[in-house]
N, C-alpha and C positions, 0 to 999 in steps of 0.2 A: 504494500500500500504506500502511495506517494505521500511523503510528509511535507507540509508547507512550512516555510520558515516562520519562526515565532512572530516576527514583525508583520509579515503578510497576514498571518492568522488574526492578529489584533485588528488590522485595518479592515478585514472582512467582517469581523464582529461589529465594529463601529459602523461600517456601511450598512449592515443589516439592521442595526438599531435605528438609523436615520430613515430607512425605508419604511419600517413598521410604525414608527411614532406618529406620522401624519394620518395613517390609516386608522389608528386607534382613536386619535382625536376627532377624526371625521365621523366615526361611528358612535361617538358619545351623544347622549340626548341633547337636543337643541330646543330653545324656546321658539315656538311657532309664531311667525309674524301675525299681527293682529288681523290683517285682511284675510289671511288664509284661515285663521281660526274662525272668523265670522262665516266664511264660505262653508267650512266644514259643518258648523252648527246649522246653517240654513238648509243644508241637504237633508236634515232630519224631517223637515216639513214637506209633505207632498201637498200641492195646492193646485186646484183646478177652478177656473171661473166658467160657469155655465149660463146659458141664456134661454129664456122662454119668450118667444117673439110676440105672442098675443098681448101680454101685459108688460112687455119690455122689462121683465124681472131677471135679475141676476141671482143665481144660486151658487153657493160656494162650498166646495168639498175640501176639507182639510184632514190630514192624517199624519200620524207619527210613523214615518216610513222606516225608521231605524229600530222601532220596537218590535219584538218578536210577533206580537199579535196584530200589528199595524192598525191600531184603533183609529176610527175616523168619525167625523161628524159632518152634517150638512147644515148650512145656514140658509134660511128662507127657501126651502124647497117648494115647488109648485106641483099641484096634483096632476096637471097635464103632462109633466115631464118626470114624474116620479119613477117610472119604469126605466127611463134613460139613465137617471142618476144611480139607481140600484145596479143596472147592468155595468156601468162604469166602475162602480165600487168592486163588483165581483171580478171584472177584468184585471183590476189592479191588485187583487188579492187583499182587499181591505176588510176589516171587521167594523161595520157601522154600529156605533153605540148611541149616537144622539141625532135627533132631528130638531133643529132649533129655529125659532123665529125672533126677529128683531122687534116685532109688534104685531098687532092684529091688522092684517092687510085688508084693504077695501077693494082692491082691483083684481084679486085672484084668490082661489081657494088654496090654502096651504097643502102641501103634500105630506105633512107629518102623519096624519091619520092613515093614509094609504101605505106609507112606508112601514109604520108600526104593524099594520095588518099582514104585511108580506115578509117582514124580518123580525121574528120573535126576539125580544130582548132589547130592541131599540127604545130609548126613552125620549119623550118629547120635552122640550124646554121652552119656556116663555117667561116674561117678567111677571112677578106677583102683582105689580101695579096694573097690568092689563086686565086682570079679573077673568082671564080666559082659562079654560081647562088645559092642564098639561101634567105630565108625570112629575116634573121638577119645576118649581117656581124660583126665579132668581131675583136678587136685589142688588143695590149698589155695593160694589166691592167684592161680590162673590167671585169665586174662581171655578172655572169649568176645566177639568183635567182630561186629557186624552193621551194616554201613554206618558211620556216625559215632557209633553208640551202642555200649555194651558192658555186659556182665554180669561181675561178680566172683564167683569160686567160694569159698564158705566151707564148711569141713567141719563137719557137724553130726551125727555118728554117735550112736547110742543106740537109735533105733527099729530100724535095721539098722546093720551095721558100715560100710556104704558111703554113708550119706545125706549129701547136700550141700544147701546153700541157695544159690540164685542171687540176687545183689543188683545192682540197677542202679548204674551208675558214680557215683563220688564225684568230680565235676568240675563246673566252672561251666557247661559246655555240655551236661550230662546232665540228664535229667528230675528235677524236684524237686516234692514230696518224693521221697525214694528209695523203691524198691519191693523187697521181699524175697519170693522164692518159696520157701517153707519146706518143701515136701513134706509128709511126715508127722512131721517133728521137732516142729514147733509148729503146733497147730491153733488155731482160734478158741475160746477158753475151754477148751482141752484140749491134748492132745499124743498122739503115736502110741504104741501099745503097745510093750512092751520085752521080751516073753517068747518071741521067736523070731528067727531070722535074725541071730544074733549080737547081739541087743539087750542093752542095759544101762541100767537106770534111772539109775545114778550118772553114766554117760557122757552120757546124754541131758541130764540136769540141767546138767552143766558145759558141754555144747555150746550149749544155749540161752542160758545166762548169759554165756558168753564170745564167742559168735559172732553172736547175734541181739539180745540185750538191750543190747549195747554200741553198737548202731546208734542214730541220732537217734530221739527218741521219736515224732516225726511220721512215721517210716518206715512205709509201708503194707505190711501183711502179707497175703500171698495163699497159703493152704495148698493141699495137694493134695486135701483132702476137707473136706466139711462135711455134717453130718447133721441140722442144726437150722434151715437156711435162711439162715445167715449167709454173707456173700460176702467181706468184708474186715475187717481190724482194724488196729491200729497197735501199735508196740512199747510205747508208753506205756500203752495200754489193757490189754495182756496183762500188763505188769509190775504193774498195779494190780488187775486183775480175774480173771486166770486162776486157777481154783480149785485147780489142782495146783501150778503153778510160782510161786505167791506164797508157798508154804510153804518151810520150811528143807529141806535135802537129805534128812535122815533121814525126815521126815514124807512127803516126796515119794516116796521109795523104798518106804515102807510102803503108800502109796496105790496105787502101781503093782503092788506084789506081791499086793494083794488085789482087783484088778479082776475076776478070775474070768471072763475073756472066752472065748467059744467059739472053736473052731478055725476059721480062715477057710475058707469053703466053696470058694473058688477057688484056695487056696494050692497044692495039688498039681498044678494045671494052670498057674497063672500064673507061679510062681517058675521052674520049668524053662524055660518059654517065654521069660521075660524075661531069663534068663541068656544067651540067644542073640538078644537084641534083638527079641523077639516073633516075628513071622512071618519066616522066613528061606527063601531058595531052597535047593533040594536040594544044590547044590554046597557052599554055606556049611555046611549041616548035616553033610555028609559029612566036612568038613575039621576040624570041631571035636572 
């Protein structure tokens, strides 16, 4: 066996040490950059925005895609498109646990009852202030959990007396930027009418300013309706460009008073149905 000179042997050991040292340092744990961490967190949320054309209603599907059960919820489902929503949830391998409403709608029948009848175990949710039937009634500050994600309940009455806004959680492991599902309280470049169902323009103005415009300006706003082809806005955009809510309160009240809107064509059907969670089984109807 060939023996290396002692000096050469020492040089080889030193050379080997220098080769291995950077590799060890490179493989050591590193702090993840903030932007990458945020992207990783957001991947946990599966999100779909769905549309029902007759009433121009948006339905939102949210799920914790990183959870083993993939628990999911629907916000403002419509009876006409309930089967579509359930089919999508099945295709994505989701476990639907909640069918939620932001308020008692006057322009369509909620799909909550239909969904409950087809998927055992799904719970309906609406605000306690709405006085409507549901499995779970929520109020200001309540938390709705689905997997490791959650929504915060913020009261936003004014369009109706029972309107709420659902906002994604304010925590490091929750999706960023935050998302707010505003129902009819705040629309993109508009707001819901205030002339029926216990509506109040003054109350709506204060609701938006205290519960929505206090969120971070990059918070994404997803309304229950849109009639001009918009899909999403932000708190910052609406604070700057909303033609009604950029005005002072008295001007806003005057605008709302003079909208002269027609009577909602579905109101006499939708409101009574939605007070009992949309489609209900005969036993439930008899007991109400």
